[in-house]
PyMOL commands that place a pseudoatom at each C-alpha (Angstrom):
pseudoatom trace, name=CA, resn=UNK, resi=1, chain=A, elem=C, hetatm=0, pos=[0.014, 0.100, -0.192]
pseudoatom trace, name=CA, resn=UNK, resi=2, chain=A, elem=C, hetatm=0, pos=[2.310, 2.441, 1.009]
pseudoatom trace, name=CA, resn=UNK, resi=3, chain=A, elem=C, hetatm=0, pos=[5.943, 2.375, -0.422]
pseudoatom trace, name=CA, resn=UNK, resi=4, chain=A, elem=C, hetatm=0, pos=[9.448, 1.954, 1.794]
pseudoatom trace, name=CA, resn=UNK, resi=5, chain=A, elem=C, hetatm=0, pos=[11.963, 4.580, 0.851]
pseudoatom trace, name=CA, resn=UNK, resi=6, chain=A, elem=C, hetatm=0, pos=[12.026, 8.617, 0.506]
pseudoatom trace, name=CA, resn=UNK, resi=7, chain=A, elem=C, hetatm=0, pos=[8.954, 10.438, 0.589]
pseudoatom trace, name=CA, resn=UNK, resi=8, chain=A, elem=C, hetatm=0, pos=[10.033, 12.190, -3.299]
pseudoatom trace, name=CA, resn=UNK, resi=9, chain=A, elem=C, hetatm=0, pos=[10.395, 7.860, -4.484]
pseudoatom trace, name=CA, resn=UNK, resi=10, chain=A, elem=C, hetatm=0, pos=[7.645, 7.469, -6.921]
pseudoatom trace, name=CA, resn=UNK, resi=11, chain=A, elem=C, hetatm=0, pos=[7.310, 3.756, -8.500]
pseudoatom trace, name=CA, resn=UNK, resi=12, chain=A, elem=C, hetatm=0, pos=[7.136, 2.705, -11.675]
pseudoatom trace, name=CA, resn=UNK, resi=13, chain=A, elem=C, hetatm=0, pos=[3.485, 1.700, -10.417]
pseudoatom trace, name=CA, resn=UNK, resi=14, chain=A, elem=C, hetatm=0, pos=[2.156, 4.940, -9.385]
pseudoatom trace, name=CA, resn=UNK, resi=15, chain=A, elem=C, hetatm=0, pos=[3.952, 7.040, -12.010]
pseudoatom trace, name=CA, resn=UNK, resi=16, chain=A, elem=C, hetatm=0, pos=[1.954, 4.300, -14.679]
pseudoatom trace, name=CA, resn=UNK, resi=17, chain=A, elem=C, hetatm=0, pos=[-1.075, 5.252, -12.557]
pseudoatom trace, name=CA, resn=UNK, resi=18, chain=A, elem=C, hetatm=0, pos=[-0.860, 8.997, -12.862]
pseudoatom trace, name=CA, resn=UNK, resi=19, chain=A, elem=C, hetatm=0, pos=[-0.436, 8.397, -16.641]
pseudoatom trace, name=CA, resn=UNK, resi=20, chain=A, elem=C, hetatm=0, pos=[-3.517, 6.666, -17.147]
pseudoatom trace, name=CA, resn=UNK, resi=21, chain=A, elem=C, hetatm=0, pos=[-5.836, 8.932, -14.918]
pseudoatom trace, name=CA, resn=UNK, resi=22, chain=A, elem=C, hetatm=0, pos=[-4.108, 11.829, -16.738]
pseudoatom trace, name=CA, resn=UNK, resi=23, chain=A, elem=C, hetatm=0, pos=[-4.990, 10.115, -20.052]
pseudoatom trace, name=CA, resn=UNK, resi=24, chain=A, elem=C, hetatm=0, pos=[-8.178, 9.275, -19.186]
pseudoatom trace, name=CA, resn=UNK, resi=25, chain=A, elem=C, hetatm=0, pos=[-9.637, 12.005, -17.430]
pseudoatom trace, name=CA, resn=UNK, resi=26, chain=A, elem=C, hetatm=0, pos=[-8.949, 14.422, -19.932]
pseudoatom trace, name=CA, resn=UNK, resi=27, chain=A, elem=C, hetatm=0, pos=[-10.862, 15.579, -23.327]
pseudoatom trace, name=CA, resn=UNK, resi=28, chain=A, elem=C, hetatm=0, pos=[-9.204, 15.004, -27.097]
pseudoatom trace, name=CA, resn=UNK, resi=29, chain=A, elem=C, hetatm=0, pos=[-6.891, 17.788, -27.836]
pseudoatom trace, name=CA, resn=UNK, resi=30, chain=A, elem=C, hetatm=0, pos=[-4.556, 18.630, -30.825]
pseudoatom trace, name=CA, resn=UNK, resi=31, chain=A, elem=C, hetatm=0, pos=[-3.898, 16.340, -33.715]
pseudoatom trace, name=CA, resn=UNK, resi=32, chain=A, elem=C, hetatm=0, pos=[-6.541, 13.684, -32.454]
pseudoatom trace, name=CA, resn=UNK, resi=33, chain=A, elem=C, hetatm=0, pos=[-9.481, 16.604, -31.883]
pseudoatom trace, name=CA, resn=UNK, resi=34, chain=A, elem=C, hetatm=0, pos=[-8.178, 17.758, -35.509]
pseudoatom trace, name=CA, resn=UNK, resi=35, chain=A, elem=C, hetatm=0, pos=[-8.368, 14.457, -37.128]
pseudoatom trace, name=CA, resn=UNK, resi=36, chain=A, elem=C, hetatm=0, pos=[-12.016, 13.491, -35.553]
pseudoatom trace, name=CA, resn=UNK, resi=37, chain=A, elem=C, hetatm=0, pos=[-13.027, 17.157, -36.517]
pseudoatom trace, name=CA, resn=UNK, resi=38, chain=A, elem=C, hetatm=0, pos=[-11.914, 16.414, -40.022]
pseudoatom trace, name=CA, resn=UNK, resi=39, chain=A, elem=C, hetatm=0, pos=[-13.381, 13.349, -40.698]
pseudoatom trace, name=CA, resn=UNK, resi=40, chain=A, elem=C, hetatm=0, pos=[-16.958, 14.032, -39.086]
pseudoatom trace, name=CA, resn=UNK, resi=41, chain=A, elem=C, hetatm=0, pos=[-16.780, 17.447, -41.749]
pseudoatom trace, name=CA, resn=UNK, resi=42, chain=A, elem=C, hetatm=0, pos=[-15.696, 15.202, -44.253]
pseudoatom trace, name=CA, resn=UNK, resi=43, chain=A, elem=C, hetatm=0, pos=[-18.293, 12.432, -43.834]
pseudoatom trace, name=CA, resn=UNK, resi=44, chain=A, elem=C, hetatm=0, pos=[-21.036, 15.014, -43.483]
pseudoatom trace, name=CA, resn=UNK, resi=45, chain=A, elem=C, hetatm=0, pos=[-19.896, 17.099, -46.929]
pseudoatom trace, name=CA, resn=UNK, resi=46, chain=A, elem=C, hetatm=0, pos=[-19.950, 13.614, -48.866]
pseudoatom trace, name=CA, resn=UNK, resi=47, chain=A, elem=C, hetatm=0, pos=[-23.516, 13.146, -47.055]
pseudoatom trace, name=CA, resn=UNK, resi=48, chain=A, elem=C, hetatm=0, pos=[-24.017, 16.483, -48.654]
pseudoatom trace, name=CA, resn=UNK, resi=49, chain=A, elem=C, hetatm=0, pos=[-22.927, 15.662, -51.975]
pseudoatom trace, name=CA, resn=UNK, resi=50, chain=A, elem=C, hetatm=0, pos=[-24.090, 12.842, -52.279]
pseudoatom trace, name=CA, resn=UNK, resi=51, chain=A, elem=C, hetatm=0, pos=[-27.929, 14.167, -51.769]
pseudoatom trace, name=CA, resn=UNK, resi=52, chain=A, elem=C, hetatm=0, pos=[-26.551, 16.836, -54.305]
pseudoatom trace, name=CA, resn=UNK, resi=53, chain=A, elem=C, hetatm=0, pos=[-25.986, 14.042, -56.939]
pseudoatom trace, name=CA, resn=UNK, resi=54, chain=A, elem=C, hetatm=0, pos=[-29.076, 11.610, -56.647]
pseudoatom trace, name=CA, resn=UNK, resi=55, chain=A, elem=C, hetatm=0, pos=[-29.575, 11.338, -60.171]
pseudoatom trace, name=CA, resn=UNK, resi=56, chain=A, elem=C, hetatm=0, pos=[-26.325, 9.572, -60.884]
pseudoatom trace, name=CA, resn=UNK, resi=57, chain=A, elem=C, hetatm=0, pos=[-26.587, 6.112, -61.991]
pseudoatom trace, name=CA, resn=UNK, resi=58, chain=A, elem=C, hetatm=0, pos=[-26.606, 2.907, -60.012]
pseudoatom trace, name=CA, resn=UNK, resi=59, chain=A, elem=C, hetatm=0, pos=[-22.597, 2.125, -61.233]
pseudoatom trace, name=CA, resn=UNK, resi=60, chain=A, elem=C, hetatm=0, pos=[-21.867, 5.191, -59.976]
pseudoatom trace, name=CA, resn=UNK, resi=61, chain=A, elem=C, hetatm=0, pos=[-24.239, 4.883, -56.880]
pseudoatom trace, name=CA, resn=UNK, resi=62, chain=A, elem=C, hetatm=0, pos=[-22.618, 1.846, -55.713]
pseudoatom trace, name=CA, resn=UNK, resi=63, chain=A, elem=C, hetatm=0, pos=[-19.039, 2.931, -56.066]
pseudoatom trace, name=CA, resn=UNK, resi=64, chain=A, elem=C, hetatm=0, pos=[-20.237, 6.199, -53.605]
pseudoatom trace, name=CA, resn=UNK, resi=65, chain=A, elem=C, hetatm=0, pos=[-21.942, 4.169, -51.020]
pseudoatom trace, name=CA, resn=UNK, resi=66, chain=A, elem=C, hetatm=0, pos=[-18.742, 1.844, -50.815]
pseudoatom trace, name=CA, resn=UNK, resi=67, chain=A, elem=C, hetatm=0, pos=[-16.744, 5.272, -49.839]
pseudoatom trace, name=CA, resn=UNK, resi=68, chain=A, elem=C, hetatm=0, pos=[-19.288, 6.800, -47.592]
pseudoatom trace, name=CA, resn=UNK, resi=69, chain=A, elem=C, hetatm=0, pos=[-19.229, 3.227, -45.579]
pseudoatom trace, name=CA, resn=UNK, resi=70, chain=A, elem=C, hetatm=0, pos=[-15.746, 3.591, -45.203]
pseudoatom trace, name=CA, resn=UNK, resi=71, chain=A, elem=C, hetatm=0, pos=[-15.520, 6.998, -44.489]
pseudoatom trace, name=CA, resn=UNK, resi=72, chain=A, elem=C, hetatm=0, pos=[-18.652, 6.409, -41.964]
pseudoatom trace, name=CA, resn=UNK, resi=73, chain=A, elem=C, hetatm=0, pos=[-16.823, 3.847, -40.276]
pseudoatom trace, name=CA, resn=UNK, resi=74, chain=A, elem=C, hetatm=0, pos=[-14.175, 6.166, -39.481]
pseudoatom trace, name=CA, resn=UNK, resi=75, chain=A, elem=C, hetatm=0, pos=[-16.754, 9.245, -38.555]
pseudoatom trace, name=CA, resn=UNK, resi=76, chain=A, elem=C, hetatm=0, pos=[-18.321, 6.793, -36.181]
pseudoatom trace, name=CA, resn=UNK, resi=77, chain=A, elem=C, hetatm=0, pos=[-15.220, 5.959, -34.295]
pseudoatom trace, name=CA, resn=UNK, resi=78, chain=A, elem=C, hetatm=0, pos=[-14.352, 9.758, -34.625]
pseudoatom trace, name=CA, resn=UNK, resi=79, chain=A, elem=C, hetatm=0, pos=[-17.612, 10.987, -33.057]
pseudoatom trace, name=CA, resn=UNK, resi=80, chain=A, elem=C, hetatm=0, pos=[-17.646, 7.941, -30.278]
pseudoatom trace, name=CA, resn=UNK, resi=81, chain=A, elem=C, hetatm=0, pos=[-13.731, 9.115, -29.397]
pseudoatom trace, name=CA, resn=UNK, resi=82, chain=A, elem=C, hetatm=0, pos=[-15.534, 13.127, -29.092]
pseudoatom trace, name=CA, resn=UNK, resi=83, chain=A, elem=C, hetatm=0, pos=[-18.386, 11.903, -27.167]
pseudoatom trace, name=CA, resn=UNK, resi=84, chain=A, elem=C, hetatm=0, pos=[-16.778, 9.178, -24.917]
pseudoatom trace, name=CA, resn=UNK, resi=85, chain=A, elem=C, hetatm=0, pos=[-14.315, 11.142, -23.348]
pseudoatom trace, name=CA, resn=UNK, resi=86, chain=A, elem=C, hetatm=0, pos=[-16.969, 13.652, -22.548]
pseudoatom trace, name=CA, resn=UNK, resi=87, chain=A, elem=C, hetatm=0, pos=[-18.866, 10.851, -21.165]
pseudoatom trace, name=CA, resn=UNK, resi=88, chain=A, elem=C, hetatm=0, pos=[-16.708, 8.941, -19.569]
pseudoatom trace, name=CA, resn=UNK, resi=89, chain=A, elem=C, hetatm=0, pos=[-15.020, 11.642, -17.204]
pseudoatom trace, name=CA, resn=UNK, resi=90, chain=A, elem=C, hetatm=0, pos=[-17.481, 11.363, -14.694]
pseudoatom trace, name=CA, resn=UNK, resi=91, chain=A, elem=C, hetatm=0, pos=[-16.868, 8.117, -14.671]
pseudoatom trace, name=CA, resn=UNK, resi=92, chain=A, elem=C, hetatm=0, pos=[-13.703, 7.932, -14.144]
pseudoatom trace, name=CA, resn=UNK, resi=93, chain=A, elem=C, hetatm=0, pos=[-13.132, 10.833, -11.586]
pseudoatom trace, name=CA, resn=UNK, resi=94, chain=A, elem=C, hetatm=0, pos=[-15.470, 8.401, -9.818]
pseudoatom trace, name=CA, resn=UNK, resi=95, chain=A, elem=C, hetatm=0, pos=[-14.054, 5.461, -10.036]
pseudoatom trace, name=CA, resn=UNK, resi=96, chain=A, elem=C, hetatm=0, pos=[-10.535, 7.765, -9.220]
pseudoatom trace, name=CA, resn=UNK, resi=97, chain=A, elem=C, hetatm=0, pos=[-11.941, 8.695, -5.755]
pseudoatom trace, name=CA, resn=UNK, resi=98, chain=A, elem=C, hetatm=0, pos=[-13.343, 5.202, -4.399]
pseudoatom trace, name=CA, resn=UNK, resi=99, chain=A, elem=C, hetatm=0, pos=[-9.965, 3.968, -5.383]
pseudoatom trace, name=CA, resn=UNK, resi=100, chain=A, elem=C, hetatm=0, pos=[-8.224, 6.264, -3.227]
pseudoatom trace, name=CA, resn=UNK, resi=101, chain=A, elem=C, hetatm=0, pos=[-10.565, 5.599, -0.660]
pseudoatom trace, name=CA, resn=UNK, resi=102, chain=A, elem=C, hetatm=0, pos=[-10.428, 1.652, -0.709]
pseudoatom trace, name=CA, resn=UNK, resi=103, chain=A, elem=C, hetatm=0, pos=[-6.200, 2.453, -0.555]
pseudoatom trace, name=CA, resn=UNK, resi=104, chain=A, elem=C, hetatm=0, pos=[-7.405, 4.621, 2.314]
pseudoatom trace, name=CA, resn=UNK, resi=105, chain=A, elem=C, hetatm=0, pos=[-9.058, 1.364, 3.873]
pseudoatom trace, name=CA, resn=UNK, resi=106, chain=A, elem=C, hetatm=0, pos=[-6.462, -0.844, 3.125]
pseudoatom trace, name=CA, resn=UNK, resi=107, chain=A, elem=C, hetatm=0, pos=[-4.036, 1.105, 4.723]
pseudoatom trace, name=CA, resn=UNK, resi=108, chain=A, elem=C, hetatm=0, pos=[-6.032, 1.407, 7.991]
pseudoatom trace, name=CA, resn=UNK, resi=109, chain=A, elem=C, hetatm=0, pos=[-7.040, -2.085, 7.866]
pseudoatom trace, name=CA, resn=UNK, resi=110, chain=A, elem=C, hetatm=0, pos=[-3.317, -2.767, 7.635]
pseudoatom trace, name=CA, resn=UNK, resi=111, chain=A, elem=C, hetatm=0, pos=[-1.876, -0.491, 10.517]
pseudoatom trace, name=CA, resn=UNK, resi=112, chain=A, elem=C, hetatm=0, pos=[-4.556, -2.019, 12.494]
pseudoatom trace, name=CA, resn=UNK, resi=113, chain=A, elem=C, hetatm=0, pos=[-3.599, -5.531, 11.746]
pseudoatom trace, name=CA, resn=UNK, resi=114, chain=A, elem=C, hetatm=0, pos=[-0.049, -4.961, 12.483]
pseudoatom trace, name=CA, resn=UNK, resi=115, chain=A, elem=C, hetatm=0, pos=[-1.112, -3.500, 15.813]
pseudoatom trace, name=CA, resn=UNK, resi=116, chain=A, elem=C, hetatm=0, pos=[-2.984, -6.426, 16.665]
pseudoatom trace, name=CA, resn=UNK, resi=117, chain=A, elem=C, hetatm=0, pos=[0.007, -8.234, 16.123]
pseudoatom trace, name=CA, resn=UNK, resi=118, chain=A, elem=C, hetatm=0, pos=[2.382, -6.296, 17.811]
pseudoatom trace, name=CA, resn=UNK, resi=119, chain=A, elem=C, hetatm=0, pos=[-0.147, -6.288, 21.166]
pseudoatom trace, name=CA, resn=UNK, resi=120, chain=A, elem=C, hetatm=0, pos=[-1.049, -9.923, 20.628]
pseudoatom trace, name=CA, resn=UNK, resi=121, chain=A, elem=C, hetatm=0, pos=[3.000, -10.561, 20.479]
pseudoatom trace, name=CA, resn=UNK, resi=122, chain=A, elem=C, hetatm=0, pos=[3.485, -8.213, 23.969]
pseudoatom trace, name=CA, resn=UNK, resi=123, chain=A, elem=C, hetatm=0, pos=[0.840, -9.601, 25.613]
pseudoatom trace, name=CA, resn=UNK, resi=124, chain=A, elem=C, hetatm=0, pos=[1.926, -13.299, 24.884]
pseudoatom trace, name=CA, resn=UNK, resi=125, chain=A, elem=C, hetatm=0, pos=[5.535, -12.815, 26.199]
pseudoatom trace, name=CA, resn=UNK, resi=126, chain=A, elem=C, hetatm=0, pos=[4.418, -10.612, 29.064]
pseudoatom trace, name=CA, resn=UNK, resi=127, chain=A, elem=C, hetatm=0, pos=[1.458, -13.209, 30.610]
pseudoatom trace, name=CA, resn=UNK, resi=128, chain=A, elem=C, hetatm=0, pos=[3.094, -16.249, 28.966]
pseudoatom trace, name=CA, resn=UNK, resi=129, chain=A, elem=C, hetatm=0, pos=[4.839, -18.988, 31.931]
pseudoatom trace, name=CA, resn=UNK, resi=130, chain=A, elem=C, hetatm=0, pos=[8.112, -17.733, 32.635]
pseudoatom trace, name=CA, resn=UNK, resi=131, chain=A, elem=C, hetatm=0, pos=[7.442, -14.884, 30.112]
pseudoatom trace, name=CA, resn=UNK, resi=132, chain=A, elem=C, hetatm=0, pos=[9.052, -12.315, 32.136]
pseudoatom trace, name=CA, resn=UNK, resi=133, chain=A, elem=C, hetatm=0, pos=[9.309, -9.928, 35.237]
pseudoatom trace, name=CA, resn=UNK, resi=134, chain=A, elem=C, hetatm=0, pos=[5.415, -8.957, 35.157]
pseudoatom trace, name=CA, resn=UNK, resi=135, chain=A, elem=C, hetatm=0, pos=[4.243, -12.757, 35.442]
pseudoatom trace, name=CA, resn=UNK, resi=136, chain=A, elem=C, hetatm=0, pos=[6.441, -13.394, 37.948]
pseudoatom trace, name=CA, resn=UNK, resi=137, chain=A, elem=C, hetatm=0, pos=[4.990, -10.687, 40.039]
pseudoatom trace, name=CA, resn=UNK, resi=138, chain=A, elem=C, hetatm=0, pos=[0.889, -11.279, 39.351]
pseudoatom trace, name=CA, resn=UNK, resi=139, chain=A, elem=C, hetatm=0, pos=[1.140, -14.663, 39.256]
pseudoatom trace, name=CA, resn=UNK, resi=140, chain=A, elem=C, hetatm=0, pos=[0.305, -15.214, 42.933]
pseudoatom trace, name=CA, resn=UNK, resi=141, chain=A, elem=C, hetatm=0, pos=[-2.543, -13.229, 42.573]
pseudoatom trace, name=CA, resn=UNK, resi=142, chain=A, elem=C, hetatm=0, pos=[-4.061, -15.212, 39.813]
pseudoatom trace, name=CA, resn=UNK, resi=143, chain=A, elem=C, hetatm=0, pos=[-6.234, -18.456, 39.528]
pseudoatom trace, name=CA, resn=UNK, resi=144, chain=A, elem=C, hetatm=0, pos=[-6.848, -20.292, 36.595]
pseudoatom trace, name=CA, resn=UNK, resi=145, chain=A, elem=C, hetatm=0, pos=[-6.134, -19.119, 32.926]
pseudoatom trace, name=CA, resn=UNK, resi=146, chain=A, elem=C, hetatm=0, pos=[-5.548, -15.852, 31.459]
pseudoatom trace, name=CA, resn=UNK, resi=147, chain=A, elem=C, hetatm=0, pos=[-8.317, -15.102, 29.602]
pseudoatom trace, name=CA, resn=UNK, resi=148, chain=A, elem=C, hetatm=0, pos=[-6.176, -12.324, 27.568]
pseudoatom trace, name=CA, resn=UNK, resi=149, chain=A, elem=C, hetatm=0, pos=[-3.514, -15.250, 26.862]
pseudoatom trace, name=CA, resn=UNK, resi=150, chain=A, elem=C, hetatm=0, pos=[-6.138, -17.268, 25.525]
pseudoatom trace, name=CA, resn=UNK, resi=151, chain=A, elem=C, hetatm=0, pos=[-7.428, -14.582, 23.493]
pseudoatom trace, name=CA, resn=UNK, resi=152, chain=A, elem=C, hetatm=0, pos=[-4.057, -13.836, 22.073]
pseudoatom trace, name=CA, resn=UNK, resi=153, chain=A, elem=C, hetatm=0, pos=[-2.865, -17.674, 21.559]
pseudoatom trace, name=CA, resn=UNK, resi=154, chain=A, elem=C, hetatm=0, pos=[-6.538, -18.215, 19.560]
pseudoatom trace, name=CA, resn=UNK, resi=155, chain=A, elem=C, hetatm=0, pos=[-5.918, -15.476, 17.388]
pseudoatom trace, name=CA, resn=UNK, resi=156, chain=A, elem=C, hetatm=0, pos=[-2.429, -14.962, 16.712]
pseudoatom trace, name=CA, resn=UNK, resi=157, chain=A, elem=C, hetatm=0, pos=[-1.125, -18.917, 17.431]
pseudoatom trace, name=CA, resn=UNK, resi=158, chain=A, elem=C, hetatm=0, pos=[2.743, -18.727, 18.416]
for i in range(1, 158): cmd.bond("trace and resi %d" % i, "trace and resi %d" % (i + 1))
show_as sticks, trace
zoom trace
């Protein structure tokens, strides 16, 4: 969960995660945006051109429809890229927040488990027969088994 090292150290996994977060949450920009807009504009222009040339013969129409189908597939991919980044941005932000909350809970659980192991080891060390000076001082006043030691032994066997 938390890396060991200097506070300024960034592992490769953390770097990749930050890169993926930045790319997933950003809308299309630059060259990708220009290509998407160009392809969509080309597809719309081809549709308008076909509407004005509706009197062409069957052979010409079938050839034009093949070209339209190719441009249309790329145009729909471009529209999907444009709208997909906008629609998915909120989902990515929500999932990022949930992931960060889960990591915080996991870190807290890891710390609690480690503290539990430390506490059990301390109880076992101080309350076990022959486990230290504290046992020798208090063993005369106790009768029977120590319930705290029994619980520590049951939860964290030695």
